N, C-alpha and C positions, 0 to 999 in steps of 0.2 A: 762459904760458894758465896762471890762475891763480881757481883754483875760493873759490871762497869759500863760508861757509855757516854755520854753528851748529857744532857738537860733538854728532856724530850723522848731520851728514846724510850719511857715506859721501864723504868727499872727498878721506882720500888710500890708502886702496882704488880708489875709481873711475882717481888719483888713476894707481896704480903700474897696473896692470893697461891702463891707455891705452895707458900710456909701456913699459911690455914688450913692445904689440901693433902699434906703429908697422910702417911698414915701412922710414923715414926715422930713423937713432936719434936717442934721446930719452931726456932724465935726468929726472926723481924730483927736484925739490926743495924738503922737509917741515918747513915751517917748527920744529913741536913737532921733530923729528928734530933738527933741527940745536940748537933753546933747550934741548933733553936731555943735548946733549954738557956742559954747566955741575953737575957733581959734590957738584962742595960748594959752599955757599953756594945752591944750586938756589930759584928762587923760584915754586914751587907754588900753582898757580892756584887750588887750595882754595883755599888761606893768607888769600885777598885780594888783592885791589891794591893796589897800594904803588910808590913809588921805583924798588925796588929789583926790580920787573918787570917792572916796564915801562923798563923800563932792560934789561934780560935779554930784551925783547919786544923793542924798535929793533934790537940787536945782533946779535938772527935772521933780523929783518930786509935790516936791511943783509945780512948773511951771504952768507944767501939767494940777494938779487941782484947781489951779487956776480957767488956760483955761478956762474947765471942768466945773465950778463951774456958769463964767461968760456965757458961754456957754448954760444951764441948762438954768439957771436964767432969758433966752429974750430968756424963745423958745423952742429951738435946740439940739435937745437929740442927747447925745457922748461916742464916747466910744477910747475906751486909751486903746495903749498895752505894756505889759512887763512884763519884766523874775524874777517875783516875787519868793523869794524859803517859803517854807512853815512853816521852820524850825526859819522863822525871821518873825515872827507875826507884832510884834510893827514895825518895818522899814520899814516889807512891805504890808499885805495888809491892817492890825492897819493903815497903814499913808495912803493908798490910802482915809479911811475912816471918816479920820481927817480930807484926804484931799478935797475929791469931795462930799462929804455927805453920810446919812445915804441908801441914793435909791439905790446908787452902785450896779451893778450885774455881780461878779465877777466869769468866767469861763473860766476852764480849756483848753488849747489847749495840748493834748498830746497822739505827731506819737511815733512809735517804736524808740528807738535810730536809729535804719539801718537809717531811711527816714532822721531824723534831721543831719545827718554825710554828708548825699545825696545833701541835699539841701543847710549846710551850706556851704560845695565845692562850690558848686555852685556864692555864696557869693564872693564879693573884698574888698579892702579898710576895716576900723576898725569896720567890721562887720562882720567878715569871723574868727573866732575862730580859736584855734587849736582844733586837735579831741580829745584827753586826754581833754580841756576844756570844751565842746560839752559830753563829755561821762558823765565828774563830773557834770555839772548843769542838766544835764539829769537823772541823776540818785537822785538827790537833790527833783527833781519834784513830785518822786512817788512817795513825800510826802505827796502829795495834793492827792491819794487814801484814804478815807477812812470820808475827812477833810465834809462833807458834799456837796462842791462844783460840781455844774457842770462839768463832763470830756468829755471833746472828745475824742476819737483816732481818727485823720483825718491819717492815713498811708498808705490808700487807697482813700481818696478823694478828687473831687478838690478842686478848691478851691467856684466854685459854688456851691456847695453840702455842704461844710464846711458852709458858705453863711444861708444855707437854715437850716441847720441844730440849731443854730442857731437863727436865726430865732422862728424855733419853741422851746427852752430853755428858749430866752424874753416870748415868748406867757406863756408858763407851769411857769415864778415867775411872770408874771403880775396874769395868775388866782389863782398862791398858789405862794407869799413871800415867798425864800427860808430865816428858821434862821436863819444862817450862822452869 
């Protein structure tokens, strides 16, 4: 499973809980965690996007995809999280499909803008973005509507409820695989 959404959507928090409470062995692989392995020369998204930051994100996605494939090959399910933009299909969702494989189930977490702004304000370090950047990212994420991907507006859900909704999405996709 791949959780998609803007900064502050709750992707990492939900993915951690969802993985921890499953009855089958499940790994959580966070793109941001992997990206932050870069200690010297870290391309901080707060400083703006450039070729260097794009290269670090591409490398992190490939690394996460490699880890997910290895977990899956050894009987361990996997949940990943990333802010994948619908207007960059080759880099985003298409890249994840290439890195992980055809069984990838993308799910979009898309709470309202005021919710992601509030959640982002509680962040610290390089995971906290400016309100303008969060609003821009959130606006781009609206492009997922009409894509056929499952979209969860978790504006009023707590983490546990969102994880239960993910369980329902997974059960429906097993019963009737999405055609995305």
